[in-house]
C-alpha positions, -999 to 999 in steps of 0.1 A, spaced: -679 29 673 -666 63 682 -631 73 670 -602 98 688 -587 125 655 -557 105 651 -584 73 645 -580 52 677 -612 37 694 -621 49 729 -646 24 752 -651 34 786 -661 2 806 -677 13 841 -708 15 860 -732 39 866 -730 44 904 -690 43 905 -679 80 909 -643 71 894 -661 61 860 -680 97 861 -646 117 867 -632 96 837 -662 102 816 -660 140 826 -621 144 812 -626 124 780 -659 150 770 -633 179 785 -608 167 759 -632 165 738 -620 123 726 -647 106 715 -654 74 727 -685 45 735 -693 38 770 -710 7 788 -724 0 818 -708 -32 832 -739 -39 861 -764 -31 836 -748 -49 800 -736 -87 806 -721 -88 775 -700 -57 783 -693 -73 814 -678 -106 798 -655 -82 771 -642 -67 802 -632 -95 820 -620 -107 789 -596 -75 781 -586 -73 817 -580 -110 823 -605 -110 848 -598 -78 866 -634 -61 882 -622 -33 887 -633 2 869 -634 21 852 -614 4 822 -603 26 794 -599 5 761 -579 22 730 -580 4 699 -590 -29 711 -565 -28 735 -564 -19 776 -555 17 783 -557 19 821 -575 2 849 -591 30 872 -586 66 878 -561 82 900 -550 46 914 -583 43 919 -614 21 908 -647 4 921 -654 -31 924 -681 -49 899 -702 -76 920 -702 -110 907 -717 -121 872 -756 -123 884 -768 -162 880 
């Protein structure tokens, strides 16, 4: 997993269709913050982990730092992920 210069691990949970995920990704790239990205619509295990971390919140993007949720949404906005398939 990627680490920031100070050693924190950043994880971005989002979806390919969410513009706020794209905006947060662009900010992280601009800041040169290393991160690992998960598409929760394409990866059921990532969705499960995101829901565990957020207490069931289905809003993306979610930024996790060293295993703790740092923020949900981007500038007060986010996209809602639909129910689990099946």
